[in-house]
C-alpha positions as CSV (number, residue, x, y, z in Angstrom):
1,M,29.8,21.6,2.2
2,A,29.4,24.8,0.3
3,R,26.2,25.7,-1.6
4,E,26.8,24.6,-5.2
5,L,24.8,24.8,-8.4
6,E,24.9,21.9,-10.8
7,W,23.7,21.9,-14.4
8,V,22.3,18.5,-15.2
9,T,22.7,18.0,-19.0
10,T,22.2,14.3,-19.5
11,L,19.4,11.8,-18.7
12,E,22.0,9.5,-17.2
13,R,22.9,12.2,-14.6
14,F,19.2,13.0,-14.1
15,D,18.6,9.3,-13.3
16,E,21.4,9.2,-10.8
17,I,19.8,12.0,-8.7
18,A,16.2,10.6,-9.1
19,P,15.8,9.6,-5.4
20,D,17.0,13.0,-4.1
21,W,14.9,14.7,-6.8
22,D,11.7,12.9,-5.8
23,A,12.3,13.5,-2.1
24,L,12.2,17.3,-2.9
25,A,9.4,17.0,-5.4
26,A,7.1,15.2,-2.9
27,A,6.4,18.5,-1.1
28,E,4.7,19.9,-4.2
29,R,2.0,17.2,-4.2
30,T,1.7,17.1,-8.0
31,P,2.9,14.3,-10.3
32,F,4.1,16.7,-12.9
33,V,7.5,17.4,-11.3
34,R,8.3,13.8,-10.4
35,H,11.5,12.4,-12.0
36,A,9.5,9.8,-13.9
37,W,7.2,12.3,-15.5
38,L,9.9,14.8,-16.5
39,R,12.3,12.2,-17.7
40,T,9.6,10.5,-19.9
41,W,8.5,13.8,-21.4
42,W,12.0,14.8,-22.2
43,Q,13.0,11.4,-23.7
44,H,9.9,11.4,-26.0
45,R,9.0,15.1,-26.6
46,G,12.0,17.2,-25.7
47,R,14.1,19.3,-28.1
48,G,17.4,21.1,-27.6
49,P,19.9,20.6,-24.8
50,L,18.8,19.5,-21.4
51,R,19.6,22.2,-18.7
52,I,18.3,21.3,-15.3
53,A,19.5,23.6,-12.5
54,V,20.1,21.7,-9.2
55,L,21.1,23.5,-6.0
56,W,23.0,21.3,-3.5
57,D,23.2,22.2,0.1
58,D,25.2,19.9,2.4
59,G,24.9,17.0,0.1
60,R,21.2,17.2,-0.6
61,I,19.1,19.0,-3.2
62,S,17.5,22.1,-1.7
63,A,16.1,23.6,-5.0
64,A,15.7,22.7,-8.6
65,L,14.6,24.2,-11.9
66,P,13.7,21.6,-14.6
67,L,14.7,23.4,-17.8
68,H,15.9,22.9,-21.3
69,Q,17.5,25.2,-23.9
70,S,15.1,26.7,-26.4
71,G,16.9,29.1,-28.8
72,S,18.5,31.8,-26.6
73,A,16.3,31.1,-23.6
74,L,16.0,28.5,-20.9
75,Q,12.5,27.1,-20.8
76,S,10.4,25.0,-18.5
77,L,11.0,21.3,-19.3
78,A,7.5,20.5,-20.5
79,G,7.1,23.8,-22.4
80,M,3.6,24.8,-23.2
81,T,2.3,21.3,-22.4
82,A,3.1,21.6,-18.7
83,F,0.0,20.7,-16.6
84,D,1.2,22.0,-13.3
85,F,4.8,23.3,-13.4
86,R,6.6,24.1,-10.2
87,L,10.0,25.5,-9.0
88,L,11.2,22.9,-6.5
89,G,12.3,24.0,-3.0
90,G,11.3,26.6,-0.4
91,E,11.3,30.3,-1.2
92,E,14.8,31.0,0.0
93,P,16.5,28.0,-1.8
94,V,14.6,28.8,-5.0
95,R,15.7,32.4,-4.9
96,A,19.3,31.3,-4.4
97,C,19.0,28.8,-7.3
98,L,17.5,31.5,-9.6
99,D,20.3,34.0,-8.6
100,L,23.0,31.4,-9.4
101,A,21.4,30.2,-12.6
102,G,20.7,33.7,-13.8
103,S,24.3,34.4,-14.4
104,A,24.2,31.8,-17.2
105,C,20.8,32.6,-18.5
106,G,19.8,35.9,-20.1
107,E,16.2,34.7,-20.7
108,L,14.0,32.4,-18.7
109,I,10.6,31.2,-19.9
110,L,8.3,29.2,-17.6
111,H,4.9,27.9,-18.6
112,G,2.1,26.4,-16.5
113,L,2.9,27.8,-13.1
114,P,-0.1,28.2,-10.7
115,A,-0.5,32.0,-10.4
116,S,-0.7,31.8,-6.6
117,S,2.4,29.6,-6.2
118,A,5.4,30.6,-4.2
119,G,7.6,30.3,-7.3
120,V,5.7,33.1,-9.1
121,A,6.0,35.3,-6.0
122,V,9.8,34.8,-6.0
123,L,10.1,35.4,-9.8
124,R,8.1,38.7,-9.5
125,T,10.7,40.1,-7.0
126,L,13.9,39.1,-8.8
127,P,16.3,42.0,-8.7
128,R,17.9,43.5,-11.8
129,R,15.6,41.7,-14.2
130,L,12.5,42.5,-16.2
131,V,9.7,40.1,-15.3
132,R,6.5,39.6,-17.1
133,V,3.7,37.4,-15.8
134,E,0.9,36.5,-18.4
135,H,-2.3,34.6,-18.1
136,L,-2.1,31.1,-19.7
137,Q,-5.3,29.3,-18.7
138,N,-7.8,28.6,-16.0
139,E,-7.6,24.9,-14.9
140,P,-10.8,23.4,-13.4
141,V,-10.5,21.9,-9.9
142,I,-13.1,20.1,-7.9
143,P,-12.3,20.2,-4.1
144,T,-13.4,16.9,-2.6
145,T,-13.4,17.7,1.1
146,G,-16.8,17.7,2.8
147,T,-19.5,15.4,1.2
148,F,-20.5,14.5,-2.3
149,D,-24.0,15.7,-1.7
150,E,-22.7,19.1,-0.7
151,Y,-20.7,19.2,-3.9
152,L,-23.7,18.2,-6.0
153,A,-25.7,21.1,-4.5
154,T,-23.3,23.5,-6.0
155,L,-24.1,22.3,-9.6
156,S,-26.9,23.5,-11.7
157,S,-30.2,21.7,-11.1
158,S,-30.7,20.9,-14.8
159,F,-27.2,19.2,-14.9
160,R,-28.0,17.2,-11.7
161,K,-31.4,16.1,-13.0
162,A,-30.0,15.1,-16.4
163,A,-27.1,13.1,-14.8
164,R,-29.5,11.3,-12.4
165,R,-31.9,10.5,-15.2
166,R,-29.2,9.0,-17.4
167,R,-27.7,7.0,-14.5
168,H,-31.1,5.5,-13.7
169,K,-31.7,4.6,-17.4
170,L,-28.2,3.1,-17.7
171,E,-28.6,0.9,-14.6
172,R,-32.2,-0.1,-15.4
173,E,-31.6,-1.2,-19.0
174,H,-28.1,-2.5,-18.9
175,A,-25.6,-4.6,-17.0
176,V,-23.1,-2.0,-15.6
177,V,-19.7,-2.6,-14.0
178,A,-17.8,0.5,-12.9
179,D,-14.3,0.5,-11.6
180,V,-13.1,4.1,-11.3
181,W,-10.1,3.4,-9.1
182,R,-8.7,0.7,-11.3
183,R,-5.0,-0.2,-11.1
184,P,-4.1,-1.8,-14.4
185,V,-3.7,-5.6,-14.3
186,D,-2.6,-5.9,-17.9
187,L,-1.3,-2.4,-18.6
188,S,-0.5,-2.8,-22.3
189,A,-3.9,-4.4,-23.2
190,E,-5.9,-2.0,-21.1
191,L,-4.2,1.1,-22.3
192,E,-4.6,0.0,-26.0
193,E,-8.3,-0.7,-25.3
194,F,-8.6,2.9,-24.1
195,L,-6.7,4.4,-27.0
196,E,-8.8,2.5,-29.5
197,L,-12.0,3.6,-27.7
198,E,-10.9,7.3,-28.0
199,Q,-9.9,6.8,-31.6
200,R,-13.4,5.6,-32.6
201,G,-15.0,8.7,-31.2
202,W,-15.1,12.4,-32.2
203,K,-11.5,12.9,-31.1
204,G,-10.4,10.4,-33.7
205,A,-12.5,12.1,-36.4
206,D,-11.0,15.6,-35.8
207,G,-7.5,14.5,-35.1
208,G,-7.5,15.0,-31.3
209,A,-7.1,11.3,-30.3
210,V,-3.7,10.1,-29.1
211,L,-3.5,7.5,-31.9
212,T,-4.1,10.2,-34.6
213,M,-1.8,12.9,-33.3
214,P,1.6,13.2,-35.1
215,G,5.0,13.0,-33.6
216,G,4.9,9.7,-31.8
217,L,2.4,10.9,-29.2
218,A,1.1,7.4,-28.7
219,D,4.5,6.0,-27.8
220,Y,4.9,8.9,-25.3
221,Y,1.6,7.9,-23.6
222,R,2.6,4.3,-23.5
223,A,6.0,5.2,-22.0
224,F,4.7,7.6,-19.2
225,A,1.9,5.1,-18.4
226,G,4.5,2.4,-17.9
227,A,6.7,4.7,-15.7
228,L,3.7,5.8,-13.5
229,H,2.4,2.2,-13.3
230,E,5.8,1.2,-11.9
231,L,5.4,3.9,-9.2
232,G,1.9,2.6,-8.4
233,I,0.1,5.8,-9.2
234,L,-1.5,5.1,-12.6
235,L,-5.3,4.7,-12.8
236,L,-7.3,3.5,-15.8
237,P,-10.9,4.2,-14.6
238,R,-13.6,2.4,-16.7
239,I,-17.3,1.6,-17.1
240,E,-18.4,-1.6,-18.8
241,V,-21.9,-1.8,-20.3
242,D,-23.2,-5.2,-21.1
243,G,-19.7,-6.6,-21.0
244,K,-18.2,-4.0,-23.3
245,L,-15.9,-1.1,-22.5
246,A,-18.1,2.0,-22.7
247,A,-16.2,4.8,-21.0
248,A,-12.6,5.0,-19.8
249,G,-9.8,7.4,-18.8
250,I,-6.2,7.8,-18.0
251,A,-5.5,9.3,-14.6
252,I,-3.0,9.7,-11.8
253,D,-3.4,9.1,-8.1
254,D,-0.9,11.3,-6.4
255,G,-0.6,14.0,-3.7
256,N,-4.0,13.0,-2.3
257,S,-5.6,14.1,-5.5
258,F,-7.0,12.5,-8.6
259,W,-5.5,13.9,-11.8
260,S,-7.6,13.3,-14.9
261,L,-5.4,13.3,-18.1
262,R,-7.8,12.0,-20.8
263,S,-11.2,10.4,-21.1
264,A,-13.3,8.8,-23.8
265,Y,-16.7,7.0,-24.2
266,D,-18.5,4.9,-26.7
267,E,-20.5,7.4,-28.8
268,E,-23.0,4.7,-29.8
269,L,-24.2,5.1,-26.2
270,R,-24.2,8.9,-26.3
271,E,-27.7,9.2,-24.9
272,L,-26.5,7.6,-21.6
273,G,-24.1,10.5,-20.9
274,L,-21.2,8.1,-20.1
275,G,-18.5,10.7,-20.2
276,I,-20.2,12.8,-17.6
277,D,-21.1,9.7,-15.6
278,L,-17.5,8.5,-15.5
279,H,-16.3,11.9,-14.1
280,L,-19.1,12.0,-11.5
281,R,-18.2,8.5,-10.3
282,C,-14.6,9.4,-10.0
283,I,-15.4,12.6,-8.1
284,E,-17.7,10.7,-5.7
285,S,-14.9,8.2,-5.1
286,C,-12.6,11.0,-4.2
287,F,-15.0,12.2,-1.5
288,E,-15.4,8.7,-0.2
289,R,-11.6,8.3,0.1
290,G,-11.1,11.6,1.8
291,Y,-9.0,13.0,-1.1
292,D,-8.3,16.8,-1.5
293,A,-9.3,17.3,-5.1
294,F,-10.4,16.0,-8.5
295,E,-8.2,17.8,-11.1
296,L,-9.7,18.3,-14.6
297,L,-6.4,19.2,-16.3
298,G,-6.2,21.6,-19.2
299,D,-8.2,24.7,-19.9
300,D,-11.8,25.5,-18.8
301,A,-13.6,23.9,-21.7
302,P,-17.4,24.3,-21.6
303,Y,-18.1,20.7,-20.5
304,K,-15.6,21.0,-17.7
305,R,-17.4,24.1,-16.3
306,Q,-20.4,21.9,-15.5
307,F,-18.3,20.1,-12.9
308,A,-15.9,22.7,-11.5
309,P,-16.8,25.3,-8.9
310,V,-13.1,26.4,-8.7
311,F,-10.5,27.4,-11.2
312,R,-6.7,27.6,-10.7
313,E,-5.2,30.3,-12.8
314,Q,-2.0,29.2,-14.6
315,V,0.5,31.7,-15.9
316,S,3.6,32.0,-18.1
317,V,6.5,33.9,-16.6
318,Y,9.1,35.6,-18.8
319,V,12.3,36.8,-17.1
320,Y,14.8,39.0,-19.0
321,D,18.3,40.0,-17.9
322,L,18.9,43.7,-18.2
323,R,21.3,43.4,-21.0
324,P,20.8,44.5,-24.7
325,R,20.2,41.1,-26.3
326,P,17.6,39.8,-23.8
327,L,15.8,43.2,-23.8
328,F,15.8,43.2,-27.6
329,H,14.1,39.8,-27.6
330,F,11.6,41.1,-25.1
331,A,10.8,44.1,-27.4
332,V,10.4,41.8,-30.4
333,R,8.1,39.5,-28.6
334,R,6.0,42.3,-27.3
335,A,5.7,43.8,-30.8
336,R,4.7,40.4,-32.2
337,R,2.0,40.0,-29.6
338,A,0.6,43.4,-30.4
339,V,0.4,42.5,-34.1
340,V,-1.4,39.2,-33.3
341,A,-3.8,40.9,-30.9
342,G,-4.6,43.5,-33.6
343,L,-5.3,40.9,-36.2
344,R,-7.6,39.0,-33.8
345,A,-9.5,42.1,-33.0
346,R,-10.1,42.8,-36.7
347,L,-11.3,39.3,-37.3
348,A,-13.6,39.4,-34.3
349,S,-15.2,42.7,-35.6
350,K,-16.0,41.3,-39.0
């Protein structure tokens, strides 16, 4: 069978190829290119036409680019919200897929790619195209090979002492039940319990809680939690204090790593450091289970730096065909960025 590029433009067709898709995605060892994750994101958050490039070789998928149409460009399916975007397939199939897809795409915009990934290396060397790679964020990662004590020794002594003191106070003065590798029993009830806990805290006050965010974000979280629960990879870690939920999170167990999506704690118990304690218990469990890493998704916020000895740089990649219209869009975008950078510099100097 000849090599053939297929453009998947409907969820129905995407569902049909789900087993083949996930067989290829498994090699990436990240949940964020699984069929269930991408499908749920698109169904609840996607805009514009779906344009997934799939390269078939002898009846199997050898490479894939999960994309959608955004204006005149094709953009990574999860856009700027991508946690860990990848181009699926080995280097040669991905290059072939990009070459074939490029004839139908003057502009390609991909967000959230690990800077060291093979996909970025392929994109940098595409012929007859202008390629720009820009820093997006540094994502905190805690490698969990070795021992938990060795990991603790890499943290600041003041952080270790404070965490130990709070743990002792918590367990001395309260009845504590921690279940950090919890597979939901009653998903709907347990997820709502987490969302309400988050809503009552500072995230709810400043609009950062799922239940306060606009655009149906809560329905999206319920949908992807259900999809991942069906796959058996959803975790809802929790700590109960005196019979009451005091700290909890939403996480994914996949690719021999623990992926922390969100966390919250009861701020009436702030002095016990339950948010930090929940993370440390999860990290310790990863060491005990022989996992590769605890992934603190998102940017390197100050509280995350307390935990993470390693950061994975993520980038955005912009690919322009050497034709007038794509190059004009590149020039406009570069000029706009220069104006924004100038304004930021002026504000910073005041």
